[in-house]
C-alpha atoms as one frame of an Amber mdcrd trajectory, in Angstrom:
protein
   0.076  -0.028  -0.372   3.036   2.333   0.670   4.301   1.704  -2.972   1.052
   2.009  -4.674   0.395   5.212  -2.681   4.099   6.325  -3.330   3.411   6.078
  -6.840   0.295   7.276  -7.635   1.143  10.253  -5.689   4.787  11.309  -7.864
   2.880  10.559 -10.808   0.579  13.227 -10.249   3.608  15.789  -8.996   5.741
  15.118 -11.935   2.829  15.466 -14.138   1.053  18.578 -12.821   3.471  19.874
  -9.892   0.359  18.844  -7.386  -0.262  16.462  -4.702   2.860  16.778  -3.274
   0.866  17.896  -0.234  -2.605  17.690  -0.991  -2.535  14.347  -1.000  -0.143
  12.762   0.889  -1.067  13.721   4.438  -4.796  12.634   4.309  -3.600   9.010
   2.693  -0.855   9.077   5.653  -3.428   9.825   8.312  -6.326   7.904   7.275
  -4.722   4.750   5.490  -1.385   4.340   6.819  -2.469   5.082  10.249   0.314
   7.927  10.758  -0.196  10.856  13.989  -0.673  13.913  12.077   2.516  16.119
  13.067   4.503  13.022  11.745   2.191  12.408   8.449   3.157  16.831   7.889
   6.740  16.279   8.195   7.245  13.262   6.153   4.739  14.777   3.603   7.439
  17.685   3.153  10.329  15.407   3.255   8.406  12.735   0.176   7.489  16.037
  -1.388  10.603  17.573  -1.481  12.536  14.723  -3.056   9.913  14.243  -5.831
  10.459  17.746  -6.924  14.023  17.480  -6.813  13.927  14.095  -8.955  11.352
  16.598 -11.472  13.491  19.712 -11.144  15.956  19.049 -13.682  13.230  18.025
 -16.519  11.638  20.874 -16.669  14.898  22.748 -16.111  16.136  20.960 -19.335
  13.213  21.814 -21.675  13.258  25.304 -20.301  10.061  25.799 -18.497  10.590
  27.920 -15.593   9.954  31.363 -15.435  12.847  32.839 -12.892  11.101  36.135
 -11.817   7.806  34.884 -10.898   9.563  32.000  -9.109  11.416  34.524  -6.951
   8.548  36.544  -6.437   6.183  33.918  -5.486   9.314  32.511  -2.958   9.734
  35.427  -1.487   5.817  35.894  -0.050   5.791  32.375   0.760   8.968  31.562
   2.556   8.207  33.667   5.295   4.397  32.940   5.670   5.955  28.840   5.587
   8.117  30.124   8.974   4.577  31.503  10.625   2.325  28.468   9.782   5.271
  26.176  11.176   5.663  27.833  14.296   1.998  28.200  14.416   1.847  24.432
  14.342   4.530  23.848  16.566   3.174  26.262  19.416  -0.307  24.964  19.276
   0.839  21.321  19.735  -2.232  20.642  18.220  -3.193  18.060  15.255  -1.858
  19.595  11.538  -5.210  18.281  10.179  -7.200  20.617  11.899 -11.137  19.550
   9.798 -12.019  22.904  10.053  -8.392  24.261   7.828  -8.761  21.073   5.665
 -12.115  21.824   4.588 -11.248  25.329   3.965  -8.733  24.726   2.145 -10.169
  22.290   0.392 -13.690  24.495  -0.780 -10.554  27.185  -2.189  -8.433  25.188
  -3.859 -12.208  23.608  -5.353 -13.118  26.973  -6.096  -9.939  28.772  -7.698
  -9.359  25.327  -9.848 -12.715  25.917 -11.635 -12.019  28.923 -13.041  -9.659
  26.993 -15.377 -13.396  26.231 -17.075 -14.837  30.032 -16.786 -12.684  32.020
 -19.378 -14.324  34.671 -18.595 -12.719  35.253 -14.417  -9.433  34.435 -16.059
  -7.209  37.474 -16.816  -3.641  36.011 -18.066  -1.927  39.755 -18.064  -2.685
  39.688 -14.734   0.487  38.666 -13.209   2.752  40.621 -15.849   0.749  43.908
 -15.002   0.857  43.097 -11.312   3.240  41.184 -10.666   4.309  43.169  -7.148
   1.079  41.182  -5.753   2.604  38.165  -6.277   4.749  37.845  -2.749   1.117
  39.090  -0.954  -0.508  35.942  -3.034   2.099  33.748  -2.351   2.246  34.191
   1.929  -1.056  32.617   2.688   0.104  30.009   0.380   3.712  29.731   2.482
   0.957  29.820   5.962  -0.588  27.377   5.077   1.684  25.050   3.844   3.899
  25.360   6.756   0.603  24.258   8.833  -0.650  21.155   7.065   2.091  21.048
   4.078  -1.107  21.166   1.783  -2.169  23.734  -0.831   1.448  24.696  -1.967
   1.704  23.083  -5.022  -1.752  22.706  -6.017  -2.983  26.753  -4.902   0.560
  27.804  -6.570  -0.168  25.970 -10.061  -3.979  27.175  -9.755  -2.609  30.398
  -9.927  -0.065  31.161 -12.589  -2.456  28.763 -14.906  -5.090  31.302 -15.082
  -3.658  34.691 -13.559  -0.186  34.630 -16.300   0.935  34.041 -19.545   2.554
  31.103 -18.686   2.160  28.175 -20.878   0.860  24.934 -18.735   4.566  23.415
 -19.041   6.093  26.527 -17.453   3.576  27.098 -14.772   4.466  23.039 -13.907
   7.637  23.925 -14.130   7.780  27.140 -11.949   5.265  25.899  -9.372   7.697
  22.403  -9.079  10.994  24.467  -8.393   8.382  26.863  -5.670   7.219  23.532
  -4.406  10.772  22.289  -4.151  12.370  25.471  -2.470   8.965  24.953   0.567
   9.823  21.314   0.672  13.490  21.604   1.669  12.787  24.517   4.128   9.409
  22.950   5.653  11.654  19.636   5.542  14.504  21.119   8.021  12.292  22.866
   9.998  10.381  19.359  10.621  13.249  17.072  11.004  14.658  19.501  13.856
  11.124  19.411  15.253  11.871  15.137  15.232   8.438  14.655  13.422   9.028
  12.715  10.429   8.843   8.724  10.207  11.847   6.988   8.102  10.380   4.213
   7.747   7.422   5.013   5.612   8.938   7.548   4.136  11.567   4.960   2.698
   8.536   2.775   1.849   6.543   6.347  -0.350   9.826   6.849  -2.054  11.072
   3.374  -3.217   7.260   4.048  -5.587   7.588   7.471  -5.814  10.533   7.545
  -7.812   9.648   5.989 -11.030   6.352   7.677 -10.092   7.672  10.890 -10.917
   9.696  10.083 -13.610   6.947   8.323 -15.537   4.802  11.937 -14.526   7.455
  13.919 -15.964   8.344  11.832 -20.003   4.489  11.661 -19.897   4.351  15.389
 -19.213   6.325  16.230 -22.957   3.799  14.255 -24.598   0.579  15.698 -23.739
  -0.404  18.792 -25.841  -0.762  21.073 -23.810  -4.202  22.481 -23.882  -5.058
  18.629 -22.571  -2.155  19.537 -20.154  -3.846  22.446 -18.643  -7.104  20.232
 -18.448  -5.129  17.357 -16.594  -3.840  20.280 -13.762  -7.319  21.959 -12.832
  -9.315  18.151 -13.016  -6.730  16.686 -10.326  -6.321  19.937  -8.675  -9.931
  19.752  -8.129  -9.893  16.175  -7.203  -7.767  17.316  -4.509  -9.353  19.936
  -3.417 -12.616  17.471  -3.058 -10.658  15.157  -1.620  -9.163  17.488   1.427
 -13.202  18.711   1.735 -13.815  14.978   2.199 -10.844  14.378   4.813 -11.296
  17.073   6.192 -15.378  16.300   7.269 -14.735  12.701   7.899 -12.448  14.234
  10.546 -14.359  16.423  12.392 -17.286  13.512  12.137 -15.304  11.061  14.187
 -13.900  13.453  16.198 -18.174  14.716  17.341 -18.563  10.788  17.485 -15.753
  10.971  19.820 -16.635  13.629  21.571 -20.382  12.424  22.497 -19.341   8.997
  23.472 -16.380  10.510  25.814 -19.453  12.786  27.251 -21.504   9.481  27.981
 -19.562   7.973  29.214 -18.578  10.520  31.981 -21.555  11.406  32.533 -22.428
  11.211  36.446 -24.611   8.658  37.982 -27.035   9.187  40.591 -26.960   6.487
  43.555 -30.033   6.915  45.789 -30.151   8.686  49.014 -28.839   6.894  52.017
 -31.720   4.821  53.750 -32.562   6.441  57.524
């Protein structure tokens, strides 16, 4: 199961740049059974290795927009530090159901813009590039708190609000996600929240998966690749909503059961 999870997620990352955190954290929590903190740290390292392998494929094809990469990183890195510190300070679940549901709804809605040409603005990034760091700041915060959303939200932003081609969007976002994954991995490694045995098994399935994804991306026409990216992002968003809702219902059930168990029993008054 670990190998299959690693392969499928890596295939999506190599093809579209999406899935490193959005798919990995819920899979590790719900299927593998890791604690949320360890799932976030493990997902960061896993995503970092996948993007490190995928990066040279897109570099060789000159599918990187260096200015947009710099502006996104400029805003996202401080956000990543804030999100990671907040997670450590709160010492709570990284997969807070409310946060996960909101992220899923945001990702689903923003990805759907791909199919609504009226609300797309391909010249936004070129004409308003100074806004990119501010738009990347909340992406970094979310990535630091749950490791989900950095690749997906960055991809959707560039896909619908820049003049980049789909391969350039994927290549730029893979390097953007790589920077966040490396820094996030360092933070979580310091905190000791990484499961090395699970990580090794994920990578054994993920390394061939990401290579196959990168090779397929070269063969997919740009227009079809854009649709594939949008559909995977929508699927990731819906999956996050489902994960958050399931976690919320499970906690409510546990709380109800605990309250019922702890309800005081009234003993009969002593007889005179």
